[in-house]
C-alpha positions as CSV (number, residue, x, y, z in Angstrom):
1,M,-5.4,-22.4,22.5
2,F,-2.6,-24.7,21.4
3,E,-0.4,-24.4,24.4
4,N,-0.7,-28.0,25.7
5,L,-0.1,-29.4,22.2
6,Q,2.8,-27.0,21.7
7,D,4.5,-28.1,24.9
8,R,4.0,-31.8,24.2
9,L,5.2,-31.7,20.6
10,G,8.0,-29.3,21.5
11,S,9.5,-31.7,24.1
12,I,9.1,-34.7,21.8
13,L,10.8,-33.0,18.8
14,N,13.5,-31.5,21.0
15,G,14.4,-35.0,22.0
16,L,15.0,-35.9,18.3
17,T,16.9,-32.8,17.3
18,G,19.4,-33.3,20.2
19,R,20.7,-36.6,18.7
20,G,23.4,-37.0,16.2
21,A,21.8,-40.0,14.4
22,L,18.3,-41.5,14.3
23,S,17.2,-45.1,13.9
24,E,13.9,-46.3,12.6
25,A,13.0,-47.2,16.2
26,D,13.7,-43.6,17.4
27,V,11.3,-42.2,14.8
28,S,8.6,-44.8,15.6
29,A,8.9,-44.0,19.4
30,A,8.7,-40.3,18.7
31,L,5.6,-40.8,16.4
32,R,3.9,-42.8,19.1
33,E,4.3,-39.8,21.4
34,V,3.1,-37.4,18.7
35,R,0.0,-39.6,18.2
36,R,-0.7,-39.6,21.9
37,A,-0.3,-35.8,22.1
38,L,-2.7,-35.2,19.1
39,L,-5.3,-37.5,20.6
40,E,-5.0,-35.8,24.0
41,A,-5.6,-32.5,22.1
42,D,-9.0,-33.8,21.0
43,V,-7.9,-34.4,17.3
44,A,-10.2,-37.0,15.7
45,L,-8.7,-40.5,15.6
46,E,-9.0,-40.9,11.8
47,V,-7.1,-37.6,11.3
48,V,-4.4,-38.6,13.8
49,R,-3.9,-42.0,12.1
50,A,-3.7,-40.4,8.6
51,F,-1.2,-37.7,9.9
52,T,1.2,-40.2,11.6
53,D,1.1,-42.6,8.7
54,K,2.2,-39.8,6.3
55,V,4.9,-38.6,8.6
56,R,6.2,-42.1,9.2
57,E,6.3,-42.8,5.4
58,K,8.5,-39.8,4.8
59,A,10.5,-39.9,8.1
60,V,11.9,-43.4,7.8
61,G,13.4,-42.9,4.4
62,A,17.2,-43.4,4.0
63,E,17.7,-39.7,3.1
64,V,16.3,-38.6,6.5
65,L,18.0,-41.2,8.7
66,K,21.4,-40.5,7.0
67,S,21.1,-36.8,6.6
68,I,23.4,-34.3,8.3
69,K,20.7,-33.3,10.9
70,P,18.1,-36.1,10.9
71,G,16.3,-34.8,13.9
72,Q,15.7,-31.4,12.2
73,M,14.6,-33.2,9.0
74,V,11.9,-35.1,11.0
75,V,10.8,-31.7,12.6
76,K,10.5,-30.3,9.1
77,I,8.4,-33.3,7.9
78,V,6.0,-32.9,11.0
79,H,5.8,-29.2,10.3
80,D,5.0,-29.7,6.6
81,E,2.3,-32.3,7.3
82,L,0.8,-30.1,10.0
83,V,0.5,-27.3,7.4
84,E,-1.0,-29.8,4.9
85,M,-3.5,-30.9,7.5
86,L,-4.5,-27.2,8.3
87,G,-4.6,-26.2,4.6
88,T,-1.5,-25.1,2.7
89,E,-2.6,-21.5,2.0
90,G,-4.8,-19.0,3.9
91,V,-8.1,-18.5,2.1
92,G,-10.2,-15.4,2.8
93,I,-13.9,-14.7,2.2
94,S,-14.6,-14.7,-1.5
95,L,-16.6,-11.7,-2.8
96,H,-16.1,-12.6,-6.5
97,A,-19.8,-12.7,-7.5
98,A,-22.5,-10.3,-8.7
99,A,-23.6,-7.9,-6.0
100,P,-25.2,-8.4,-3.6
101,V,-22.9,-11.3,-2.6
102,V,-24.8,-13.5,-0.1
103,I,-23.0,-15.0,2.9
104,M,-25.0,-17.6,4.8
105,M,-23.9,-18.3,8.4
106,V,-24.7,-21.8,9.7
107,G,-23.9,-23.7,12.9
108,L,-25.2,-24.9,16.2
109,Q,-26.8,-22.7,18.9
110,G,-24.3,-21.0,21.1
111,S,-21.4,-21.3,18.6
112,G,-21.3,-17.5,18.1
113,K,-23.0,-17.1,14.7
114,T,-24.6,-13.7,15.5
115,T,-21.5,-12.1,17.0
116,T,-19.4,-13.5,14.2
117,S,-21.8,-12.1,11.6
118,G,-21.3,-8.7,13.2
119,K,-17.5,-9.1,13.2
120,I,-17.4,-10.1,9.5
121,A,-19.7,-7.2,8.6
122,K,-17.4,-4.8,10.4
123,R,-14.4,-6.3,8.8
124,L,-15.8,-6.0,5.3
125,T,-17.0,-2.5,5.9
126,D,-13.7,-1.2,7.4
127,R,-11.2,-3.2,5.3
128,E,-12.9,-3.9,2.0
129,K,-15.0,-0.7,2.1
130,K,-18.1,-2.7,1.2
131,K,-21.7,-1.7,2.0
132,V,-23.1,-4.6,4.1
133,L,-26.6,-5.6,5.1
134,M,-27.2,-8.0,8.0
135,A,-30.4,-10.0,8.4
136,S,-31.3,-12.3,11.3
137,L,-33.2,-15.4,10.2
138,D,-33.5,-16.8,13.8
139,T,-37.2,-16.6,14.7
140,R,-36.9,-19.1,17.5
141,R,-34.3,-17.7,20.0
142,P,-35.8,-14.9,22.0
143,A,-34.4,-11.4,21.0
144,A,-32.0,-13.0,18.4
145,Q,-33.1,-10.5,15.8
146,E,-32.9,-7.6,18.3
147,Q,-29.3,-8.7,19.2
148,L,-28.2,-8.5,15.5
149,R,-29.9,-5.1,15.2
150,Q,-27.9,-3.9,18.3
151,L,-24.7,-5.2,16.7
152,G,-25.6,-3.3,13.6
153,V,-25.9,0.0,15.6
154,Q,-22.7,-0.8,17.4
155,T,-20.7,-1.4,14.2
156,G,-22.5,1.1,12.0
157,V,-23.7,-1.6,9.6
158,D,-27.3,-1.7,8.1
159,T,-29.7,-4.4,9.4
160,L,-32.9,-5.6,7.8
161,P,-36.0,-4.2,9.6
162,I,-37.7,-6.8,11.7
163,I,-41.2,-7.9,10.6
164,A,-42.9,-10.2,13.1
165,G,-44.4,-13.5,12.0
166,Q,-42.2,-14.0,8.8
167,S,-40.6,-17.4,8.2
168,P,-36.8,-17.7,7.9
169,T,-37.0,-18.4,4.1
170,D,-39.3,-15.3,3.6
171,I,-36.8,-13.1,5.6
172,A,-33.9,-14.5,3.4
173,A,-35.8,-13.6,0.2
174,R,-36.7,-10.1,1.6
175,A,-33.0,-9.5,2.6
176,V,-31.7,-10.2,-0.9
177,Q,-34.3,-8.0,-2.4
178,A,-33.7,-5.2,0.1
179,A,-29.9,-5.4,-0.6
180,K,-30.5,-5.1,-4.4
181,L,-32.8,-2.0,-3.9
182,G,-30.4,-0.5,-1.3
183,G,-27.3,-0.9,-3.4
184,H,-25.5,-3.2,-0.9
185,D,-22.4,-5.1,-1.9
186,V,-22.8,-7.9,0.7
187,V,-25.8,-9.6,2.5
188,I,-25.0,-11.6,5.7
189,L,-27.8,-14.1,6.6
190,D,-27.6,-15.1,10.3
191,T,-29.5,-18.4,10.4
192,A,-31.0,-20.2,13.4
193,G,-29.2,-22.9,15.3
194,R,-30.2,-25.9,17.5
195,T,-28.6,-27.4,20.5
196,H,-27.8,-30.5,18.3
197,I,-28.1,-31.4,14.6
198,D,-31.7,-32.5,13.7
199,E,-33.7,-33.0,10.5
200,P,-35.9,-29.9,10.7
201,L,-32.7,-27.7,11.1
202,M,-31.1,-29.3,8.0
203,A,-34.3,-29.0,5.9
204,E,-34.6,-25.3,6.9
205,M,-30.9,-24.6,5.9
206,A,-31.4,-26.3,2.6
207,E,-34.6,-24.3,1.9
208,I,-32.8,-21.0,2.8
209,K,-29.9,-21.9,0.5
210,R,-32.4,-22.6,-2.4
211,K,-34.1,-19.2,-1.8
212,S,-31.1,-17.0,-1.3
213,N,-28.5,-18.7,-3.5
214,P,-25.5,-17.9,-1.2
215,H,-22.0,-17.4,-2.7
216,E,-20.4,-18.4,0.7
217,I,-21.8,-20.8,3.3
218,L,-19.7,-20.5,6.5
219,L,-19.9,-23.0,9.3
220,V,-19.4,-21.3,12.6
221,A,-18.0,-23.7,15.1
222,D,-16.8,-23.3,18.7
223,S,-13.2,-24.4,18.8
224,L,-13.8,-25.9,22.3
225,T,-16.1,-28.5,20.7
226,G,-13.6,-31.3,20.8
227,Q,-14.2,-34.7,19.2
228,D,-17.8,-34.0,18.2
229,A,-16.5,-31.3,15.8
230,V,-15.9,-33.9,13.1
231,N,-19.6,-35.1,13.1
232,L,-20.8,-31.5,13.1
233,A,-18.6,-30.4,10.1
234,R,-19.4,-33.6,8.1
235,N,-23.2,-33.3,8.6
236,F,-23.4,-29.7,7.6
237,D,-21.1,-30.2,4.6
238,E,-23.2,-33.2,3.4
239,R,-26.6,-31.6,3.8
240,V,-25.9,-27.9,3.1
241,G,-22.6,-27.8,1.4
242,I,-20.3,-25.4,3.3
243,T,-17.6,-23.4,1.5
244,G,-15.5,-22.6,4.6
245,L,-15.2,-22.7,8.4
246,V,-15.0,-19.9,11.0
247,L,-13.7,-21.0,14.4
248,T,-14.7,-19.0,17.5
249,R,-13.2,-18.8,20.9
250,M,-9.6,-19.5,19.7
251,D,-8.4,-17.4,22.6
252,G,-9.9,-20.0,25.0
253,D,-8.0,-22.7,26.9
254,G,-9.3,-25.5,24.7
255,R,-6.9,-28.1,23.3
256,G,-7.2,-27.1,19.6
257,G,-8.3,-30.5,18.2
258,A,-11.4,-29.0,16.4
259,A,-9.2,-26.7,14.3
260,L,-7.0,-29.7,13.2
261,S,-9.9,-32.1,12.7
262,M,-12.5,-30.1,10.8
263,R,-10.3,-28.9,8.0
264,A,-8.9,-32.4,7.5
265,V,-12.3,-34.1,7.4
266,T,-14.3,-31.6,5.2
267,G,-11.4,-30.5,3.0
268,K,-12.9,-27.0,3.4
269,P,-10.6,-24.1,4.5
270,I,-10.7,-22.4,7.8
271,K,-11.2,-18.8,6.7
272,L,-11.4,-16.8,9.9
273,I,-10.8,-17.3,13.6
274,G,-12.4,-15.4,16.5
275,V,-9.7,-14.4,19.0
276,G,-11.7,-12.4,21.5
277,E,-15.1,-10.8,22.5
278,R,-14.5,-7.4,20.9
279,M,-15.9,-6.7,17.4
280,N,-12.4,-6.2,15.9
281,E,-11.1,-9.5,17.3
282,L,-11.4,-11.6,14.1
283,E,-8.4,-12.7,12.2
284,E,-7.6,-14.5,9.0
285,F,-6.4,-18.1,9.4
286,H,-2.9,-18.7,8.1
287,P,-2.1,-22.4,8.3
288,R,1.7,-22.0,8.0
289,R,1.8,-19.5,10.8
290,I,-0.4,-21.6,13.1
291,A,1.8,-24.6,12.4
292,D,4.9,-22.5,13.3
293,R,3.3,-21.5,16.5
294,I,2.2,-25.1,17.4
295,L,5.8,-26.3,16.9
296,G,7.3,-23.3,18.9
297,M,8.9,-21.7,15.8
298,G,7.3,-18.4,16.4
299,D,5.3,-16.2,14.0
300,I,7.2,-13.0,13.3
301,V,5.0,-12.0,10.4
302,S,1.8,-12.0,12.5
303,L,3.6,-10.1,15.3
304,V,4.7,-7.4,12.8
305,E,1.2,-7.1,11.3
306,K,-0.3,-6.9,14.8
307,A,2.2,-4.2,15.7
308,A,1.4,-2.3,12.5
309,E,-2.3,-2.3,13.5
310,N,-1.9,-1.4,17.1
311,I,1.1,1.0,17.3
312,D,0.5,4.6,16.5
313,A,3.1,5.6,13.8
314,E,3.2,9.2,15.0
315,K,3.8,8.2,18.6
316,A,6.5,5.8,17.5
317,A,8.3,8.5,15.5
318,A,8.1,10.9,18.5
319,M,9.5,8.1,20.8
320,A,12.4,7.5,18.4
321,K,13.2,11.2,18.5
322,K,13.1,11.2,22.3
323,M,15.3,8.1,22.4
324,Q,17.9,9.8,20.2
325,S,18.0,12.8,22.6
326,G,18.2,10.3,25.6
327,K,15.0,11.5,27.2
328,F,12.6,8.9,28.7
329,D,10.1,9.9,31.4
330,L,7.3,7.9,33.1
331,N,4.7,9.0,30.5
332,D,6.9,7.2,27.9
333,L,7.1,4.1,30.2
334,A,3.3,4.0,30.5
335,D,3.0,4.2,26.7
336,Q,5.4,1.3,26.3
337,L,3.5,-0.8,28.8
338,R,0.1,-0.1,27.0
339,Q,1.6,-1.0,23.7
340,M,2.9,-4.3,25.0
341,K,-0.6,-5.0,26.4
342,S,-2.2,-4.2,23.0
343,L,0.2,-6.7,21.3
344,G,-1.1,-9.5,23.6
345,G,1.1,-8.9,26.7
346,M,4.5,-10.6,27.2
347,G,3.1,-14.1,26.8
348,G,1.5,-13.3,23.5
349,I,4.7,-11.6,22.2
350,M,6.9,-14.4,23.3
351,G,4.6,-17.1,21.7
352,M,5.2,-15.4,18.3
353,M,9.0,-15.1,18.6
354,P,11.1,-17.9,17.2
355,G,12.5,-20.2,19.9
356,M,10.9,-18.2,22.7
357,A,7.6,-20.1,23.3
358,G,9.2,-22.0,26.2
359,M,10.0,-18.7,28.0
360,K,6.3,-18.1,28.9
361,D,6.5,-20.4,31.9
362,K,9.6,-18.6,33.1
363,L,7.8,-15.2,32.7
364,A,4.9,-16.5,34.8
365,A,7.2,-17.9,37.4
366,S,9.0,-14.5,37.7
367,G,5.6,-12.8,38.4
368,M,5.5,-11.0,35.1
369,S,1.9,-10.8,33.8
370,D,-0.5,-8.4,32.3
371,K,-1.9,-7.8,35.8
372,M,1.5,-6.5,36.8
373,F,1.4,-4.1,33.8
374,D,-2.0,-2.9,34.9
375,R,-0.6,-2.2,38.4
376,Q,2.3,-0.3,37.0
377,I,0.1,1.8,34.7
378,A,-2.2,2.5,37.7
379,I,0.8,3.7,39.7
380,I,1.9,6.1,36.9
381,G,-1.8,7.2,36.5
382,S,-1.9,8.2,40.2
383,M,1.0,10.7,39.8
384,T,0.7,14.3,38.9
385,K,1.8,15.6,35.6
386,A,4.9,17.1,37.1
387,E,5.8,13.9,38.9
388,R,5.5,11.8,35.7
389,S,7.9,14.3,33.9
390,N,10.3,14.4,36.8
391,P,10.4,11.2,38.9
392,D,13.2,12.6,41.1
393,M,10.7,14.7,43.0
394,L,9.0,11.5,44.4
395,K,9.8,11.5,48.1
396,H,8.2,9.5,50.9
397,S,5.0,11.6,51.4
398,R,4.3,11.6,47.6
399,K,4.9,7.8,47.3
400,K,2.4,7.3,50.2
401,R,-0.2,9.3,48.4
402,I,0.4,7.5,45.0
403,A,0.3,4.1,46.8
404,A,-3.1,5.0,48.3
405,G,-4.4,6.2,44.9
406,S,-3.3,3.1,42.9
407,G,-4.0,0.4,45.5
408,T,-0.4,-0.6,45.7
409,D,2.4,-0.1,48.3
410,A,5.7,1.8,48.4
411,S,7.8,-1.2,47.5
412,E,6.0,-1.6,44.2
413,I,6.5,2.1,43.5
414,N,10.2,1.8,44.3
415,K,10.5,-1.2,41.9
416,L,8.8,0.8,39.1
417,L,11.1,3.8,39.7
418,K,14.2,1.6,39.7
419,M,13.1,0.0,36.4
420,H,12.5,3.4,34.9
421,R,16.0,4.6,35.9
422,Q,17.5,1.5,34.3
423,M,15.5,2.0,31.1
424,A,16.3,5.7,31.0
425,D,20.0,4.9,31.3
426,M,19.7,2.4,28.5
427,M,17.9,5.0,26.3
428,K,20.7,7.5,26.9
429,M,23.3,4.9,25.9
430,M,21.3,4.0,22.8
431,G,20.8,7.6,21.8
432,G,24.3,8.6,22.8
433,K,26.9,10.5,20.8
434,G,29.3,9.0,18.3
435,K,28.1,7.2,15.1
436,G,24.4,8.0,15.6
437,G,24.0,6.1,18.9
438,M,24.1,2.5,19.7
439,M,20.5,1.8,18.7
440,K,21.1,3.2,15.2
441,Q,24.3,1.2,14.8
442,M,22.7,-2.0,16.0
443,M,19.7,-1.6,13.7
444,G,22.0,-0.6,10.8
445,G,24.1,-3.7,11.3
446,L,21.1,-5.9,11.5
447,A,19.7,-4.4,8.3
448,G,23.0,-4.9,6.5
449,K,23.2,-8.5,7.6
450,M,19.7,-9.1,6.2
451,G,20.5,-7.4,3.0
452,L,18.0,-4.6,3.7
453,G,20.4,-1.6,3.5
454,G,18.5,0.1,0.7
455,M,15.0,-0.5,1.9
456,G,13.2,2.7,3.0
457,G,14.0,4.8,5.9
458,G,11.5,3.6,8.5
459,M,11.9,3.3,12.2
460,G,13.0,6.9,12.7
461,G,15.7,6.6,10.1
462,M,17.6,3.9,12.1
463,G,20.1,2.6,9.7
464,G,17.7,2.0,6.8
465,M,15.5,-0.6,8.4
466,P,12.3,-1.1,6.4
467,D,9.1,0.7,7.5
468,L,7.4,-2.5,8.6
469,P,3.8,-1.2,8.9
470,K,3.9,-0.2,5.2
471,L,5.0,-3.6,4.0
472,D,2.4,-5.9,2.5
473,P,2.1,-9.6,3.7
474,K,4.2,-10.9,0.8
475,Q,7.0,-8.5,1.6
476,L,6.8,-9.5,5.3
477,E,7.1,-13.2,4.4
478,A,10.1,-12.3,2.2
479,L,11.6,-10.4,5.2
480,Q,11.2,-13.4,7.5
481,K,12.9,-15.6,4.8
482,Q,15.8,-13.1,4.5
483,A,16.1,-13.1,8.3
484,E,16.3,-16.9,8.3
485,A,18.8,-16.9,5.5
486,A,21.0,-14.5,7.5
487,G,21.2,-17.0,10.3
488,M,18.2,-15.8,12.3
489,K,16.5,-19.2,12.1
490,P,13.8,-20.2,14.7
491,G,15.5,-21.2,17.9
492,S,18.8,-19.5,16.9
493,M,17.8,-16.0,16.3
494,P,20.5,-13.6,17.4
495,G,19.8,-12.5,21.0
496,L,16.8,-14.8,21.3
497,G,18.8,-17.7,22.5
498,G,21.8,-17.2,20.3
499,G,23.7,-14.3,21.9
500,M,23.0,-10.7,20.9
501,P,25.5,-8.5,22.6
502,G,24.5,-7.6,26.1
503,L,21.5,-9.9,26.4
504,G,23.3,-12.6,28.3
505,G,23.5,-15.3,25.8
506,G,20.6,-17.7,25.8
507,K,18.8,-16.0,28.7
508,L,15.6,-14.0,28.2
509,P,16.4,-10.2,28.4
510,G,15.6,-9.1,31.9
511,L,15.6,-12.5,33.6
512,G,19.3,-12.0,34.1
513,G,19.1,-8.4,35.3
514,F,18.8,-6.8,31.8
515,P,17.0,-3.5,32.3
516,G,14.8,-3.8,29.2
517,L,11.7,-5.6,30.6
518,P,9.5,-4.1,33.3
519,G,9.4,-5.6,36.7
520,L,11.6,-8.6,36.4
521,P,14.1,-9.3,39.1
522,G,17.8,-8.6,38.6
523,K,20.7,-10.8,39.5
524,K,20.8,-11.7,43.2
525,K,24.1,-10.9,44.8
C-alpha cells in the first residue's frame, strides 16, 4: 500500500542522513520534497500543510542543526509527526458496555461493509470468545441480506433471520431485542450504503442510531478512495458521529493517502485494517509500526506476531531437532517455502525487517517471487515419497517425469536440487559437533548481547532465546527496544546491512551466493 510513499520518503531522508551538517536551506528543500511526496500519495492538502509546518517548526531549531547527527534528528522528527498524524496508540474495538454491545457499520456502497462485518464477527468470536449476532439492514441492494447470512454460515456466527418488507430501523430494533433474548454479547448492524453521500442516507443512519443506541459506529472506507476520503469521513462524522475507522483493501496498490488523511481530519482512530479477501485477514492498526514501515525502519514486532500465528510450534520444534542432527530433506524444504509464503513471501518479510525495505527491488530483479516458490513446491509435490526423502536417487528419467508433472523443466529441478544441497550442508554445519553446533552458539551469543540469557528456553533450547510466540505485545515491544539498545538499530542490524559473519557484509543473504535463500543466483565466476 505505502510502497511509493516509502520509496520517495526513504530517498529524501537518506539524502539528509548522509550529510555531516545541515543548514536551514537543506531542511526546507527536503521538506518541499516531503510535501510533494505526500501530495502524490493522495494525502489531503490541509493535512500535508499541517504536517510539514509542524516538522519545519521542530527541524530548524538550533539543537537539531547543531546536533551530532542532524540528519537522523530530522528523520526522527518526521517519524514522530507521522505517528502523531496516524494516532499515537493503537485503539481496538471497545466492548466496555452492557451486553449486547451494538456495533454499527456505516460507509458508502462497495467499501466492503458486509465482508468487514463478517471479519469482525469472526475475530470477536475466535479471539474474544464472544457470542455475536449479525444483522443486515441493507434492504436496497439485491441479496445483501443473503450475503451476510452466507458469511454467518461460513464463519459459524449467528445471523438475524430475514423477514421481507421490514424497514432498516425495524430490523435494527429487532436485532437488539433478539440479541438480548439469545444471550449474545455483541450485535453487528450492517447498514446500507449509497454510491455517494446523500440526505436520505444520512437521515436513515441517524434514525438507526437513535433506535439501536450503538456503542461503536465504525466508518468502513476503501483505502483506495484518495482525496475524496476527507469529505467522506467529515460528512459521516458530522451527521452520524463515528467512533472509529476501518480501512479495507490495504493490501492493494493504492497510494495510502486515505489512511493518513482520515485520521488527521476526524481525529478518530483507525481501529482495524483489511489486508486481504479471506475472513481472517483483518489486523489491528498500530500507528507506530505503520510509520516505521513507511520510513523503511521495518516492523519486527508485527513480523514476530505474524510468525507466532502462522508457524506451527510442533513442526518448528521437530525442525529444530532435525537441524541439530544435520538432517534436511526435500519435505523440510517444502515446509520452509510454505512458511515463507504464509508470512507474506520474501517481499512481505523484507518490508518488515529494519533497513531491508530497499532490498525488495533487488529480489524482484533476481527473479525471486512467490510464483517461484509455487513452482518449487509443485516440483517437490510431483516427486514420490522416496524421492523427497532421498534426492540422490533423482536421475535423468525421474527428472523428466517430475518436470512433466509440475509443468517445469529439468533446469529448474537442477536449481532446486542444488539449492537443497547447499541448505542441507549449512544445516549440518549449524547442527554440527562441538559446543552445541554453530546455530546454538550464534543464537546464544545474540541472546547474551541483548541481555536475554535468562529468558525461557524457546526455539528448541537454542541458547536461551525467548519463546517468541508466547510473548505478549508489550514484551515484544520491549524485545525490540533491547535489540536496538544492543546496537541492532534499523538500518544497522547485525547481518542486515551491518555484517553478521558469513552474510557478506551489507549484501542480502543469497544475493552474493549465500545458500540460505531459495532460488537466488550465486556468484558468477
